Every structure is written in C-alpha cells, then in structure tokens.
DOBANU-971638 format. One record per residue: x, y, z of N, C-alpha, C in turn; residue in one letter. Coordinates in steps of 0.02 Angstrom, whole numbers, always signed. Layout:
% residues N
{node {X; Y; Z}; {X; Y; Z}; {X; Y; Z}; "A"}
...
END
This chain:
% residues 268
{node {+718; +5310; +4354}; {+729; +5360; +4421}; {+715; +5435; +4370}; "X"}
{node {+708; +5453; +4406}; {+681; +5549; +4350}; {+747; +5600; +4413}; "X"}
{node {+757; +5606; +4326}; {+852; +5673; +4346}; {+809; +5724; +4371}; "X"}
{node {+790; +5783; +4409}; {+788; +5855; +4412}; {+814; +5894; +4333}; "X"}
{node {+772; +5936; +4329}; {+770; +5991; +4282}; {+807; +6045; +4314}; "X"}
{node {+867; +6078; +4297}; {+880; +6148; +4312}; {+851; +6192; +4262}; "X"}
{node {+811; +6243; +4281}; {+820; +6284; +4258}; {+831; +6362; +4291}; "X"}
{node {+823; +6359; +4189}; {+879; +6436; +4193}; {+851; +6484; +4214}; "X"}
{node {+866; +6520; +4234}; {+838; +6590; +4231}; {+813; +6633; +4167}; "X"}
{node {+773; +6671; +4152}; {+745; +6709; +4099}; {+799; +6729; +4075}; "X"}
{node {+832; +6760; +4014}; {+861; +6793; +3998}; {+820; +6912; +4015}; "X"}
{node {+881; +6918; +4047}; {+865; +7003; +4067}; {+815; +7000; +4127}; "X"}
{node {+810; +6914; +4149}; {+816; +6900; +4232}; {+858; +6909; +4285}; "X"}
{node {+923; +6905; +4269}; {+997; +6860; +4287}; {+1009; +6958; +4342}; "X"}
{node {+1023; +6931; +4410}; {+1043; +6949; +4435}; {+1063; +6915; +4492}; "X"}
{node {+1162; +6968; +4494}; {+1189; +6937; +4557}; {+1195; +6985; +4612}; "X"}
{node {+1170; +6957; +4659}; {+1187; +6996; +4727}; {+1247; +6970; +4763}; "X"}
{node {+1275; +7039; +4774}; {+1365; +7028; +4822}; {+1346; +6980; +4863}; "X"}
{node {+1389; +6944; +4907}; {+1405; +6909; +4954}; {+1401; +6943; +5018}; "X"}
{node {+1393; +6950; +5069}; {+1410; +6974; +5133}; {+1517; +7012; +5144}; "X"}
{node {+1512; +6971; +5119}; {+1600; +6950; +5140}; {+1613; +7041; +5082}; "X"}
{node {+1564; +7041; +5015}; {+1607; +7084; +4974}; {+1572; +7146; +4993}; "X"}
{node {+1500; +7166; +5018}; {+1451; +7193; +5009}; {+1519; +7217; +5078}; "X"}
{node {+1537; +7201; +5125}; {+1572; +7235; +5173}; {+1651; +7265; +5158}; "X"}
{node {+1671; +7227; +5095}; {+1766; +7236; +5083}; {+1712; +7319; +5051}; "X"}
{node {+1664; +7319; +4995}; {+1623; +7391; +4959}; {+1622; +7463; +5021}; "X"}
{node {+1579; +7421; +5058}; {+1557; +7456; +5115}; {+1644; +7495; +5137}; "X"}
{node {+1697; +7473; +5167}; {+1758; +7489; +5199}; {+1787; +7517; +5144}; "X"}
{node {+1783; +7533; +5092}; {+1805; +7552; +5021}; {+1804; +7636; +5037}; "X"}
{node {+1702; +7615; +5033}; {+1674; +7692; +5019}; {+1713; +7705; +5091}; "X"}
{node {+1702; +7709; +5155}; {+1726; +7744; +5203}; {+1768; +7736; +5215}; "X"}
{node {+1838; +7734; +5180}; {+1904; +7717; +5166}; {+1914; +7809; +5122}; "X"}
{node {+1888; +7816; +5069}; {+1879; +7867; +5027}; {+1868; +7916; +5077}; "X"}
{node {+1791; +7907; +5105}; {+1802; +7974; +5131}; {+1820; +7986; +5195}; "X"}
{node {+1831; +7954; +5226}; {+1882; +7991; +5287}; {+1918; +8016; +5257}; "X"}
{node {+1940; +7967; +5191}; {+2016; +7988; +5152}; {+2026; +8089; +5141}; "X"}
{node {+1959; +8077; +5118}; {+1933; +8169; +5099}; {+1917; +8218; +5147}; "X"}
{node {+1932; +8165; +5202}; {+1917; +8218; +5233}; {+1938; +8230; +5267}; "X"}
{node {+2032; +8205; +5295}; {+2094; +8225; +5305}; {+2115; +8288; +5257}; "X"}
{node {+2086; +8263; +5180}; {+2148; +8323; +5184}; {+2088; +8386; +5141}; "X"}
{node {+2039; +8371; +5185}; {+1988; +8478; +5193}; {+1954; +8480; +5252}; "X"}
{node {+1994; +8440; +5294}; {+1960; +8451; +5341}; {+2039; +8541; +5410}; "X"}
{node {+1989; +8576; +5419}; {+2040; +8627; +5435}; {+2079; +8600; +5510}; "X"}
{node {+2074; +8550; +5528}; {+2102; +8523; +5601}; {+2161; +8500; +5581}; "X"}
{node {+2183; +8494; +5518}; {+2235; +8463; +5487}; {+2278; +8505; +5452}; "X"}
{node {+2236; +8580; +5480}; {+2279; +8645; +5418}; {+2349; +8649; +5453}; "X"}
{node {+2408; +8661; +5401}; {+2459; +8674; +5441}; {+2469; +8744; +5491}; "X"}
{node {+2466; +8754; +5564}; {+2453; +8833; +5583}; {+2543; +8873; +5645}; "X"}
{node {+2581; +8800; +5635}; {+2630; +8844; +5661}; {+2719; +8774; +5636}; "X"}
{node {+2746; +8818; +5594}; {+2831; +8796; +5573}; {+2890; +8799; +5628}; "X"}
{node {+2891; +8732; +5676}; {+2944; +8735; +5704}; {+3020; +8714; +5665}; "X"}
{node {+3070; +8749; +5677}; {+3136; +8745; +5667}; {+3199; +8753; +5675}; "X"}
{node {+3230; +8719; +5687}; {+3263; +8671; +5756}; {+3354; +8753; +5739}; "X"}
{node {+3365; +8753; +5800}; {+3396; +8818; +5812}; {+3484; +8836; +5736}; "X"}
{node {+3457; +8893; +5755}; {+3502; +8926; +5689}; {+3549; +8969; +5703}; "X"}
{node {+3612; +8969; +5647}; {+3646; +9023; +5653}; {+3662; +9066; +5637}; "X"}
{node {+3661; +9043; +5571}; {+3690; +9099; +5497}; {+3646; +9109; +5444}; "X"}
{node {+3599; +9071; +5452}; {+3516; +9052; +5412}; {+3452; +9099; +5474}; "X"}
{node {+3454; +9143; +5408}; {+3373; +9168; +5451}; {+3310; +9152; +5443}; "X"}
{node {+3272; +9140; +5500}; {+3233; +9088; +5516}; {+3175; +9148; +5466}; "X"}
{node {+3147; +9190; +5436}; {+3096; +9223; +5434}; {+3135; +9182; +5355}; "X"}
{node {+3195; +9229; +5318}; {+3222; +9197; +5264}; {+3190; +9122; +5266}; "X"}
{node {+3194; +9070; +5306}; {+3199; +9011; +5277}; {+3114; +8993; +5282}; "X"}
{node {+3069; +9015; +5342}; {+2995; +9034; +5308}; {+2961; +9039; +5264}; "X"}
{node {+2992; +9091; +5220}; {+2975; +9107; +5177}; {+2988; +9077; +5113}; "X"}
{node {+3080; +9044; +5116}; {+3113; +9022; +5037}; {+3053; +8963; +5050}; "X"}
{node {+3006; +8927; +5110}; {+2976; +8859; +5099}; {+2940; +8879; +5058}; "X"}
{node {+2887; +8905; +5038}; {+2839; +8946; +5013}; {+2768; +8905; +5016}; "X"}
{node {+2771; +8899; +5085}; {+2708; +8856; +5086}; {+2642; +8903; +5120}; "X"}
{node {+2592; +8889; +5083}; {+2539; +8917; +5068}; {+2494; +8928; +5141}; "X"}
{node {+2461; +8979; +5139}; {+2427; +8984; +5223}; {+2387; +8933; +5220}; "X"}
{node {+2359; +8891; +5275}; {+2331; +8842; +5290}; {+2337; +8786; +5246}; "X"}
{node {+2394; +8752; +5225}; {+2388; +8701; +5179}; {+2391; +8650; +5233}; "X"}
{node {+2367; +8585; +5223}; {+2336; +8544; +5251}; {+2388; +8495; +5231}; "X"}
{node {+2400; +8438; +5286}; {+2472; +8421; +5309}; {+2484; +8378; +5300}; "X"}
{node {+2410; +8348; +5273}; {+2433; +8292; +5229}; {+2444; +8292; +5122}; "X"}
{node {+2423; +8354; +5123}; {+2463; +8381; +5089}; {+2518; +8392; +5036}; "X"}
{node {+2557; +8427; +5080}; {+2613; +8425; +5090}; {+2683; +8362; +5083}; "X"}
{node {+2719; +8382; +5037}; {+2760; +8353; +5017}; {+2819; +8384; +5061}; "X"}
{node {+2856; +8335; +5082}; {+2894; +8368; +5152}; {+2964; +8358; +5115}; "X"}
{node {+2943; +8322; +5054}; {+3036; +8284; +5029}; {+3029; +8356; +4969}; "X"}
{node {+2990; +8380; +4962}; {+3003; +8435; +4900}; {+3009; +8480; +4942}; "X"}
{node {+2984; +8521; +5002}; {+2995; +8558; +5045}; {+3075; +8556; +5060}; "X"}
{node {+3103; +8495; +5098}; {+3153; +8481; +5114}; {+3239; +8491; +5055}; "X"}
{node {+3227; +8486; +4994}; {+3219; +8515; +4920}; {+3261; +8605; +4919}; "X"}
{node {+3195; +8596; +4933}; {+3197; +8690; +4922}; {+3219; +8713; +4998}; "X"}
{node {+3252; +8686; +5045}; {+3268; +8731; +5103}; {+3346; +8700; +5094}; "X"}
{node {+3367; +8659; +5053}; {+3452; +8627; +5067}; {+3455; +8672; +4993}; "X"}
{node {+3435; +8731; +4951}; {+3445; +8779; +4922}; {+3484; +8857; +4945}; "X"}
{node {+3467; +8847; +5021}; {+3481; +8898; +5010}; {+3562; +8892; +5047}; "X"}
{node {+3599; +8943; +5046}; {+3677; +8956; +5037}; {+3687; +8921; +5097}; "X"}
{node {+3651; +8953; +5166}; {+3687; +8895; +5206}; {+3680; +8829; +5259}; "X"}
{node {+3643; +8821; +5194}; {+3620; +8772; +5229}; {+3666; +8671; +5193}; "X"}
{node {+3678; +8679; +5223}; {+3718; +8619; +5206}; {+3676; +8544; +5182}; "X"}
{node {+3615; +8528; +5222}; {+3566; +8467; +5223}; {+3485; +8494; +5276}; "X"}
{node {+3457; +8464; +5285}; {+3370; +8485; +5282}; {+3329; +8432; +5283}; "X"}
{node {+3310; +8417; +5336}; {+3240; +8377; +5320}; {+3181; +8395; +5365}; "X"}
{node {+3115; +8389; +5341}; {+3039; +8376; +5339}; {+2984; +8336; +5356}; "X"}
{node {+2976; +8376; +5387}; {+2938; +8315; +5464}; {+2850; +8368; +5448}; "X"}
{node {+2792; +8298; +5470}; {+2732; +8336; +5501}; {+2738; +8306; +5581}; "X"}
{node {+2706; +8349; +5617}; {+2670; +8315; +5655}; {+2623; +8336; +5675}; "X"}
{node {+2565; +8303; +5686}; {+2489; +8305; +5673}; {+2493; +8337; +5744}; "X"}
{node {+2403; +8408; +5730}; {+2390; +8390; +5687}; {+2400; +8457; +5640}; "X"}
{node {+2452; +8499; +5650}; {+2446; +8557; +5625}; {+2487; +8602; +5636}; "X"}
{node {+2571; +8556; +5642}; {+2647; +8565; +5640}; {+2669; +8540; +5580}; "X"}
{node {+2726; +8603; +5563}; {+2775; +8567; +5516}; {+2828; +8579; +5548}; "X"}
{node {+2891; +8534; +5551}; {+2945; +8524; +5590}; {+3022; +8545; +5511}; "X"}
{node {+3052; +8581; +5563}; {+3113; +8589; +5470}; {+3165; +8581; +5537}; "X"}
{node {+3218; +8528; +5503}; {+3290; +8513; +5560}; {+3310; +8537; +5524}; "X"}
{node {+3383; +8570; +5497}; {+3454; +8620; +5464}; {+3486; +8584; +5495}; "X"}
{node {+3553; +8555; +5466}; {+3630; +8572; +5464}; {+3632; +8637; +5452}; "X"}
{node {+3679; +8676; +5451}; {+3698; +8731; +5435}; {+3777; +8700; +5410}; "X"}
{node {+3806; +8749; +5353}; {+3884; +8767; +5363}; {+3899; +8796; +5396}; "X"}
{node {+3975; +8746; +5406}; {+4021; +8774; +5458}; {+4076; +8805; +5423}; "X"}
{node {+4073; +8846; +5450}; {+4154; +8896; +5413}; {+4227; +8883; +5452}; "X"}
{node {+4264; +8855; +5388}; {+4317; +8844; +5402}; {+4399; +8910; +5409}; "X"}
{node {+4333; +8950; +5354}; {+4378; +9021; +5360}; {+4354; +9093; +5319}; "X"}
{node {+4361; +9152; +5365}; {+4303; +9215; +5357}; {+4377; +9196; +5279}; "X"}
{node {+4357; +9234; +5227}; {+4393; +9255; +5159}; {+4378; +9353; +5138}; "X"}
{node {+4410; +9375; +5186}; {+4428; +9474; +5163}; {+4424; +9488; +5090}; "X"}
{node {+4396; +9500; +5044}; {+4365; +9526; +4982}; {+4376; +9613; +4978}; "X"}
{node {+4389; +9650; +5007}; {+4374; +9714; +5001}; {+4355; +9746; +5054}; "X"}
{node {+4305; +9763; +5065}; {+4272; +9783; +5124}; {+4210; +9722; +5165}; "X"}
{node {+4222; +9655; +5132}; {+4178; +9616; +5139}; {+4220; +9559; +5158}; "X"}
{node {+4179; +9524; +5208}; {+4225; +9463; +5230}; {+4170; +9371; +5212}; "X"}
{node {+4192; +9355; +5179}; {+4130; +9293; +5167}; {+4156; +9246; +5235}; "X"}
{node {+4075; +9211; +5218}; {+4116; +9155; +5289}; {+4128; +9086; +5234}; "X"}
{node {+4178; +9028; +5211}; {+4187; +8997; +5174}; {+4191; +8912; +5208}; "X"}
{node {+4153; +8888; +5174}; {+4151; +8795; +5224}; {+4206; +8756; +5183}; "X"}
{node {+4193; +8691; +5208}; {+4263; +8651; +5185}; {+4276; +8629; +5120}; "X"}
{node {+4190; +8638; +5102}; {+4185; +8646; +5007}; {+4202; +8661; +4981}; "X"}
{node {+4240; +8743; +5015}; {+4246; +8793; +4956}; {+4217; +8824; +4923}; "X"}
{node {+4132; +8836; +4992}; {+4087; +8908; +4966}; {+4068; +8932; +5006}; "X"}
{node {+4079; +8997; +4986}; {+4055; +9053; +5012}; {+3996; +9068; +5041}; "X"}
{node {+3944; +9088; +5106}; {+3899; +9047; +5092}; {+3864; +9120; +5096}; "X"}
{node {+3903; +9184; +5153}; {+3864; +9206; +5186}; {+3937; +9291; +5166}; "X"}
{node {+3899; +9339; +5182}; {+3929; +9381; +5196}; {+3919; +9427; +5276}; "X"}
{node {+3987; +9459; +5279}; {+3988; +9540; +5324}; {+4012; +9578; +5292}; "X"}
{node {+4010; +9616; +5352}; {+4059; +9690; +5325}; {+4109; +9682; +5360}; "X"}
{node {+4178; +9666; +5303}; {+4241; +9675; +5359}; {+4238; +9671; +5422}; "X"}
{node {+4256; +9672; +5488}; {+4266; +9653; +5545}; {+4202; +9666; +5598}; "X"}
{node {+4172; +9645; +5544}; {+4077; +9616; +5575}; {+4117; +9561; +5644}; "X"}
{node {+4075; +9562; +5731}; {+4103; +9541; +5774}; {+4082; +9473; +5734}; "X"}
{node {+4029; +9453; +5690}; {+4031; +9395; +5664}; {+4062; +9348; +5642}; "X"}
{node {+4138; +9384; +5620}; {+4188; +9321; +5605}; {+4260; +9337; +5648}; "X"}
{node {+4223; +9358; +5691}; {+4306; +9356; +5755}; {+4319; +9291; +5767}; "X"}
{node {+4381; +9268; +5786}; {+4371; +9200; +5808}; {+4396; +9156; +5749}; "X"}
{node {+4381; +9151; +5699}; {+4399; +9103; +5607}; {+4457; +9143; +5603}; "X"}
{node {+4477; +9114; +5558}; {+4569; +9115; +5509}; {+4544; +9158; +5470}; "X"}
{node {+4557; +9213; +5457}; {+4550; +9239; +5399}; {+4616; +9273; +5359}; "X"}
{node {+4599; +9272; +5265}; {+4641; +9304; +5239}; {+4581; +9366; +5213}; "X"}
{node {+4643; +9395; +5179}; {+4630; +9447; +5169}; {+4651; +9436; +5062}; "X"}
{node {+4608; +9441; +5044}; {+4618; +9392; +4962}; {+4624; +9515; +4920}; "X"}
{node {+4687; +9492; +4939}; {+4705; +9604; +4875}; {+4679; +9597; +4794}; "X"}
{node {+4667; +9516; +4771}; {+4673; +9490; +4694}; {+4618; +9560; +4678}; "X"}
{node {+4639; +9594; +4631}; {+4582; +9621; +4573}; {+4514; +9571; +4590}; "X"}
{node {+4530; +9501; +4519}; {+4475; +9482; +4492}; {+4457; +9427; +4546}; "X"}
{node {+4470; +9430; +4619}; {+4398; +9428; +4671}; {+4355; +9448; +4691}; "X"}
{node {+4360; +9534; +4660}; {+4296; +9558; +4665}; {+4257; +9545; +4656}; "X"}
{node {+4234; +9512; +4590}; {+4218; +9485; +4546}; {+4206; +9417; +4536}; "X"}
{node {+4235; +9374; +4569}; {+4235; +9299; +4537}; {+4201; +9260; +4623}; "X"}
{node {+4203; +9308; +4690}; {+4212; +9263; +4734}; {+4140; +9302; +4752}; "X"}
{node {+4089; +9281; +4755}; {+4025; +9274; +4779}; {+3995; +9235; +4826}; "X"}
{node {+3931; +9243; +4841}; {+3878; +9191; +4892}; {+3880; +9144; +4849}; "X"}
{node {+3886; +9082; +4867}; {+3872; +9014; +4804}; {+3886; +8991; +4769}; "X"}
{node {+3969; +9043; +4724}; {+4015; +9046; +4710}; {+4083; +8987; +4738}; "X"}
{node {+4125; +8982; +4725}; {+4172; +8899; +4735}; {+4245; +8955; +4766}; "X"}
{node {+4282; +8936; +4771}; {+4346; +8972; +4796}; {+4382; +8927; +4796}; "X"}
{node {+4453; +8934; +4745}; {+4455; +8900; +4702}; {+4491; +8821; +4741}; "X"}
{node {+4503; +8757; +4735}; {+4522; +8739; +4780}; {+4616; +8720; +4794}; "X"}
{node {+4653; +8749; +4773}; {+4710; +8776; +4758}; {+4719; +8812; +4782}; "X"}
{node {+4699; +8865; +4811}; {+4682; +8935; +4842}; {+4669; +8902; +4910}; "X"}
{node {+4610; +8867; +4907}; {+4573; +8847; +4998}; {+4623; +8815; +5022}; "X"}
{node {+4634; +8753; +4977}; {+4699; +8697; +4995}; {+4784; +8756; +5045}; "X"}
{node {+4788; +8784; +5004}; {+4853; +8871; +5033}; {+4837; +8895; +5081}; "X"}
{node {+4772; +8919; +5073}; {+4746; +8978; +5140}; {+4746; +8955; +5215}; "X"}
{node {+4732; +8887; +5199}; {+4711; +8852; +5268}; {+4776; +8794; +5289}; "X"}
{node {+4824; +8780; +5234}; {+4883; +8775; +5252}; {+4912; +8842; +5297}; "X"}
{node {+4947; +8870; +5247}; {+4968; +8955; +5293}; {+4933; +8963; +5357}; "X"}
{node {+4866; +8983; +5324}; {+4812; +9004; +5414}; {+4864; +8942; +5488}; "X"}
{node {+4868; +8874; +5474}; {+4846; +8854; +5521}; {+4954; +8879; +5552}; "X"}
{node {+5001; +8878; +5524}; {+5068; +8908; +5559}; {+5052; +8972; +5626}; "X"}
{node {+5062; +8967; +5665}; {+5114; +8998; +5701}; {+5153; +9046; +5709}; "X"}
{node {+5166; +9076; +5743}; {+5272; +9089; +5758}; {+5308; +9050; +5791}; "X"}
{node {+5288; +9037; +5817}; {+5347; +8934; +5845}; {+5357; +8882; +5786}; "X"}
{node {+5292; +8892; +5758}; {+5326; +8830; +5692}; {+5356; +8885; +5650}; "X"}
{node {+5382; +8954; +5638}; {+5430; +8963; +5610}; {+5496; +9014; +5646}; "X"}
{node {+5458; +9012; +5720}; {+5538; +8994; +5777}; {+5539; +9079; +5746}; "X"}
{node {+5511; +9107; +5768}; {+5484; +9187; +5769}; {+5450; +9204; +5842}; "X"}
{node {+5474; +9270; +5839}; {+5474; +9286; +5909}; {+5409; +9345; +5899}; "X"}
{node {+5380; +9381; +5850}; {+5294; +9400; +5809}; {+5265; +9381; +5848}; "X"}
{node {+5213; +9425; +5867}; {+5159; +9383; +5904}; {+5106; +9347; +5872}; "X"}
{node {+5099; +9341; +5789}; {+5042; +9339; +5777}; {+5073; +9312; +5699}; "X"}
{node {+5035; +9311; +5674}; {+5036; +9292; +5575}; {+4976; +9325; +5524}; "X"}
{node {+4948; +9337; +5482}; {+4918; +9353; +5431}; {+4969; +9331; +5378}; "X"}
{node {+4900; +9315; +5345}; {+4913; +9285; +5249}; {+4845; +9339; +5217}; "X"}
{node {+4918; +9345; +5140}; {+4861; +9414; +5105}; {+4859; +9365; +5052}; "X"}
{node {+4811; +9385; +5002}; {+4818; +9349; +4919}; {+4833; +9422; +4890}; "X"}
{node {+4883; +9410; +4869}; {+4887; +9494; +4816}; {+4903; +9481; +4724}; "X"}
{node {+4906; +9509; +4678}; {+4926; +9525; +4610}; {+4992; +9480; +4608}; "X"}
{node {+5050; +9519; +4622}; {+5092; +9507; +4631}; {+5148; +9477; +4637}; "X"}
{node {+5109; +9451; +4720}; {+5162; +9420; +4737}; {+5154; +9356; +4769}; "X"}
{node {+5063; +9339; +4745}; {+5027; +9265; +4765}; {+4999; +9252; +4828}; "X"}
{node {+5030; +9215; +4891}; {+4997; +9209; +4970}; {+5078; +9239; +4977}; "X"}
{node {+5055; +9278; +5024}; {+5113; +9315; +5057}; {+5078; +9337; +5131}; "X"}
{node {+5158; +9282; +5194}; {+5122; +9317; +5259}; {+5163; +9330; +5281}; "X"}
{node {+5160; +9387; +5349}; {+5180; +9461; +5385}; {+5152; +9442; +5439}; "X"}
{node {+5196; +9460; +5497}; {+5204; +9483; +5564}; {+5136; +9519; +5604}; "X"}
{node {+5128; +9515; +5661}; {+5093; +9563; +5669}; {+5110; +9570; +5743}; "X"}
{node {+5112; +9621; +5784}; {+5168; +9700; +5729}; {+5191; +9684; +5680}; "X"}
{node {+5199; +9693; +5616}; {+5256; +9705; +5581}; {+5299; +9713; +5589}; "X"}
{node {+5367; +9629; +5558}; {+5413; +9643; +5542}; {+5462; +9630; +5483}; "X"}
{node {+5458; +9569; +5475}; {+5471; +9529; +5392}; {+5385; +9511; +5365}; "X"}
{node {+5417; +9501; +5284}; {+5338; +9494; +5251}; {+5396; +9439; +5215}; "X"}
{node {+5332; +9381; +5204}; {+5379; +9299; +5200}; {+5323; +9285; +5137}; "X"}
{node {+5388; +9290; +5073}; {+5326; +9310; +5007}; {+5314; +9202; +4988}; "X"}
{node {+5274; +9180; +4977}; {+5277; +9114; +4981}; {+5224; +9088; +4871}; "X"}
{node {+5195; +9152; +4853}; {+5199; +9150; +4790}; {+5134; +9110; +4784}; "X"}
{node {+5111; +9113; +4717}; {+5044; +9069; +4695}; {+5039; +8990; +4681}; "X"}
{node {+5005; +8960; +4652}; {+5015; +8865; +4655}; {+4955; +8862; +4633}; "X"}
{node {+4968; +8818; +4582}; {+4926; +8733; +4541}; {+4910; +8696; +4558}; "X"}
{node {+4897; +8637; +4525}; {+4894; +8582; +4527}; {+4953; +8552; +4495}; "X"}
{node {+4957; +8608; +4459}; {+5044; +8548; +4423}; {+5091; +8566; +4462}; "X"}
{node {+5088; +8670; +4457}; {+5162; +8699; +4420}; {+5143; +8725; +4480}; "X"}
{node {+5186; +8699; +4557}; {+5204; +8733; +4596}; {+5138; +8714; +4664}; "X"}
{node {+5137; +8670; +4651}; {+5098; +8617; +4678}; {+5080; +8652; +4790}; "X"}
{node {+5050; +8649; +4780}; {+5028; +8637; +4874}; {+5085; +8602; +4925}; "X"}
{node {+5087; +8564; +4907}; {+5119; +8551; +4932}; {+5181; +8530; +4967}; "X"}
{node {+5206; +8625; +4916}; {+5285; +8646; +4907}; {+5308; +8667; +4960}; "X"}
{node {+5238; +8670; +5043}; {+5210; +8715; +5088}; {+5239; +8708; +5160}; "X"}
{node {+5252; +8634; +5152}; {+5316; +8620; +5227}; {+5377; +8647; +5206}; "X"}
{node {+5373; +8627; +5149}; {+5475; +8626; +5158}; {+5491; +8724; +5135}; "X"}
{node {+5424; +8734; +5116}; {+5440; +8816; +5112}; {+5451; +8828; +5178}; "X"}
{node {+5399; +8803; +5225}; {+5409; +8814; +5284}; {+5474; +8816; +5334}; "X"}
{node {+5497; +8755; +5298}; {+5559; +8728; +5340}; {+5610; +8770; +5338}; "X"}
{node {+5599; +8805; +5242}; {+5689; +8852; +5223}; {+5670; +8935; +5277}; "X"}
{node {+5594; +8944; +5290}; {+5593; +9011; +5312}; {+5622; +9013; +5358}; "X"}
{node {+5583; +8977; +5389}; {+5636; +8977; +5478}; {+5709; +8975; +5458}; "X"}
{node {+5730; +8919; +5415}; {+5820; +8909; +5413}; {+5850; +8996; +5418}; "X"}
{node {+5809; +9035; +5346}; {+5805; +9102; +5352}; {+5800; +9161; +5393}; "X"}
{node {+5761; +9136; +5441}; {+5726; +9204; +5511}; {+5788; +9161; +5564}; "X"}
{node {+5832; +9107; +5559}; {+5809; +9064; +5626}; {+5934; +9122; +5636}; "X"}
{node {+5906; +9174; +5665}; {+5994; +9199; +5689}; {+5956; +9263; +5665}; "X"}
{node {+5928; +9296; +5613}; {+5924; +9353; +5591}; {+5882; +9391; +5581}; "X"}
{node {+5817; +9373; +5615}; {+5736; +9377; +5619}; {+5738; +9442; +5623}; "X"}
{node {+5788; +9494; +5644}; {+5762; +9542; +5662}; {+5804; +9600; +5613}; "X"}
{node {+5838; +9577; +5549}; {+5867; +9610; +5529}; {+5844; +9594; +5456}; "X"}
{node {+5785; +9537; +5453}; {+5750; +9531; +5407}; {+5679; +9575; +5382}; "X"}
{node {+5700; +9575; +5288}; {+5641; +9636; +5301}; {+5571; +9628; +5239}; "X"}
{node {+5627; +9546; +5188}; {+5569; +9529; +5157}; {+5603; +9449; +5130}; "X"}
{node {+5567; +9414; +5124}; {+5588; +9345; +5107}; {+5565; +9343; +5038}; "X"}
{node {+5596; +9301; +5018}; {+5583; +9260; +4944}; {+5568; +9189; +4924}; "X"}
{node {+5518; +9164; +4932}; {+5520; +9072; +4938}; {+5494; +9066; +4871}; "X"}
{node {+5552; +9046; +4824}; {+5527; +9009; +4763}; {+5494; +8943; +4756}; "X"}
{node {+5536; +8883; +4808}; {+5504; +8833; +4795}; {+5527; +8780; +4873}; "X"}
{node {+5537; +8747; +4901}; {+5548; +8741; +4945}; {+5642; +8712; +4963}; "X"}
{node {+5681; +8735; +4927}; {+5753; +8752; +4931}; {+5775; +8796; +4899}; "X"}
{node {+5755; +8860; +4865}; {+5771; +8909; +4887}; {+5762; +8986; +4877}; "X"}
{node {+5779; +8979; +4922}; {+5751; +9069; +4945}; {+5827; +9136; +4942}; "X"}
{node {+5776; +9174; +4936}; {+5818; +9243; +4976}; {+5790; +9276; +5006}; "X"}
{node {+5867; +9318; +5038}; {+5815; +9359; +5090}; {+5850; +9448; +5071}; "X"}
{node {+5796; +9477; +5089}; {+5822; +9564; +5118}; {+5828; +9588; +5165}; "X"}
{node {+5863; +9618; +5162}; {+5879; +9641; +5219}; {+5882; +9723; +5257}; "X"}
{node {+5862; +9735; +5306}; {+5820; +9791; +5311}; {+5862; +9845; +5329}; "X"}
{node {+5845; +9886; +5291}; {+5896; +9938; +5282}; {+5984; +9973; +5338}; "X"}
{node {+6031; +9975; +5333}; {+6030; +10007; +5395}; {+5999; +10091; +5378}; "X"}
{node {+6005; +10124; +5440}; {+5973; +10157; +5454}; {+6048; +10216; +5443}; "X"}
{node {+6030; +10296; +5387}; {+6080; +10311; +5375}; {+6109; +10312; +5313}; "X"}
END
C-alpha cells in the first residue's frame, strides 16, 4: 500500500485565514469601538441640563457652579462619583449622589445638614447641626433662624473660633442643647420663657424673659464639671426657686449639690 505524502507549503507562502467565527468577532469588536467612540463624541449626549433636588440652606446656583462641569460635557465621560464628592465639600451638604439621565441630563440628589441650634456670636447667627458644625450664617434676627433654639455666645474668643466649617466644642454643644431644652415648668417657674447665654466670666447662664432672675451654671469640661452635672443642677435650682422666685436676683450653682442665691435688694 502506498502512503499519500503530505505536501508542506513553500516557505514564505504561509497564509492563515481566520475562521468565520473569528472574523465575526473581530468585526464586532471594531463596531463596538466605533460605537463607543460615537457615544463619547456625539453632541446628542452632551449634558444640557442639571436637575437638583429641593434645597433649603444651599444656593442652587452655588451648587451648580461648585460642580465645575464644563459646558456640553459628554454624559459618558462624566465621573458621577467625583462630582458627588465635590458637592459634599459644601458646608451645607451632608451627603450627595449624582447620576446621568440619558441623553443629556445630570441629576444631583442632596441631603442637607439639619440645624439643631442657632448659635449667636455678635451680629451673626450660625446654624449648627448635630455634629457641631456651623454650616451657614445669617444676620442675627433674620427670619430664617426663627423657631430654632438659640444660644447667645458672648465669649470674646468665639468671634475668632466659630465660623462656617469649624466645629463647636462638643462639650459646649452638649451643655447648650441640655439647657435649651428646659422650660419654665421644669423649674417650677412662673416665667414666660428662658434664654441661654455663655459669657467669659460666668460660663453658661440661664435667664428669664421677661427678665427676673439669673442662674449661673458655670463652665464645663470632659473631666472637671462634666455636663452630667446638669440634671442635678436643675433640681437644685428648682428647689432654690421654690417659694421665693419673686425675691431672687441671682443663683450660682457651684455643682449639683451646692448653690447660693442673691436676693433682690429691698427698696430704699
């Protein structure tokens, strides 16, 4: 039996033709690349509008400017995570999310900070959130801060230390919120309302309106005179006011067990 001999191709004449499946795959890749290039260059996908969720404390124009988005930026080239991170640097913003709504809209969802206290320093009142951040200011007396518990910080250093983006001392914030939560009924007082201030000489001070008596609660720290003293001081103040509120001018609460009061001077 004679075996058929395999003939080898001549050197230099070797050609490998792609199979139909491989050729189809290559063609698909080329089409995909061309299509992708078209998406990132097509004018139809240029960002032409920016939708922002409802805002209370943040100016929309400031937020849009802060995004730094170039005019007619292509939607497929926009990094939504980078834009969200930029928005979160605004003092009034707690968190933000950015998404694309094809073909040409950028959607910005913002969660703003929520004020828990209005912190007055001189002629300015700061909105302070639960983290102790003053995130926006208004002229004192502005209607925007009406209805918020307010503290009058008269300490000289506060004019320098407290500003938008800074942090209120956490002990001060703790004490302020505790005292601002008090009502005249908590003290057995006939006053119509209470006000809280902080001074260089006396620390935290509670007064009435209309004005009658003043209660000095003092200064606090994490170790020396911690805010945990306040419930006891409130009970002590209540006991000192009981039956003699109309005759007291000033109460000094050294701690939760020791307090003295100064009577209103007698006429003449």
